[in-house]
N, C-alpha and C positions, 0 to 999 in steps of 0.2 A: 323588493331585493333580496336578492340571497345574501345570505353572507360572504361569499366566493368573488361577487361581482361586486359586492357592496363599494370596493377600493377598482379602479380600473386596470386592466392588467396593461404590461408596460407598451409602449411601442417596440416594434419588431426589431427594430435596431437595436433598441437597448436589449431584449432580450438575448440579440444574437451577441451582445458584447457578454453580459451576464452568463450564460452557458458557457461560449467560447471559454472563458475564462474560469469555470469552474472544471471544465475537463481538465483543461491544461493544470490542474493542481490535482485532480481526483482517478482515481480507475475505479473497478468496482471489481469482484472477486468473479464475476462470471467472466471479465474482460480478461484479466488476469490468467484462468484458468484455460479459458480455450486457446489463448496464446501458447501456454506451455503444452497443450496435448497436440495443438499443432507444429511445436517445435521451433516458433518465430518468438524465441525470448531472445528480446535487446535490449535487456532491463538488468538488473539484479534484485532480486524481490529478497529484502530484509526483515525477520523477523525481530522488534527491537523493542521485545519487555520480558520481563522472566525469568527464572534462574536457566543453569545448563539440562537441570532435572527437569524442569516445566517444559522447556523446547523437547529434550527426550521423551516425553510424554506423548506430546500432541502437537505437529506445525505442517503449515503448507507446505508440500512436499516443491522442494528446490530454495527454500528459504534460508539463508546464511541466518545465526543468530548472532546477530549486533547490537547488545541492548545500546539504547539512548544516551546512556552514558559513556559510551565506550567511542559514539562517534567523536573522530579528531582529528586534524587534518592529518597527523602523520599517519593514525590507521587508514584513511580515506584513501593515502597516496598508492596503496594497491590496484587501485583501478584508476584508467585514464581521465581526465579533467572532462568530459563529455558522457562520462556513464550517466543512465538515468536510473536512479535509485528508486523503487518502491517500497514503500516500507509500512508496515501492518503493527497492530498490536490484539490485544484480547478482544476489543470490537467497541461500539459505540460507548460503552461506560469508562472508557480507558481514553487516557490522552498521550500514550508514550509515543504512538506514531507522530502527534502533532511535534510532540517534541523533537523525537526524531528528523523531519521532516525541517522543522525550525532551526535545527543545527547542520544539517546538510545546506539548506538552503543560505546561511549563514557564509557558508565556506564555500560558497558558489557552485555549488553541485545540483545537477537538474533529479528535481524530486516529485514524483507523485505519491499522494496517500491511497492506498488500497480502503476504500470506505468500509465498512463493516468488521473488517478485522474477522478474526478468528472466529466469532458469531455470523458472520452473513458467511464466512467459506463454509460453514456445516447449513446453515440456510440453506444456503442452494446444491446440499447434497453432495460436495466435492470430495472426497478423500483427503485425507492427514497420510502424513509420515509421522514413524517415531524413528528414535535413536538419534545420535550423537551427530548423526550426518544427513544433510538437506535432504537426499532421495531425490526421486524424479517423481512425475504427475503422469501415469502411465495414458497413453493416448487410447 
């Protein structure tokens, strides 16, 4: 018996519940990029870590810079209550996106984490924007 099969796979009903739950909390760089390229942007993408200078050097096109420390009820009132937020940070070694997602959820806001963050975006070969403005992802 291999290390893989030593612990039996979950029942299908348990696997469905598990993976549906994960997908309700996470998205990935490829799906965000494809949605942006297609013009199907029904979410607000937030770059939640780093200084304004770091954001200006490199960020995901279309992302607003709003550090997790700045996420407050007053600040989030700029968007309708049902706005879906997608948060990302530097990558798997950074918990800034988790902190932002927790704050947004605590405020009752729909939120998903873009797994991989900046590192994942680069791994997918997707382009970055520079400068103080969000920019756009070209189709």
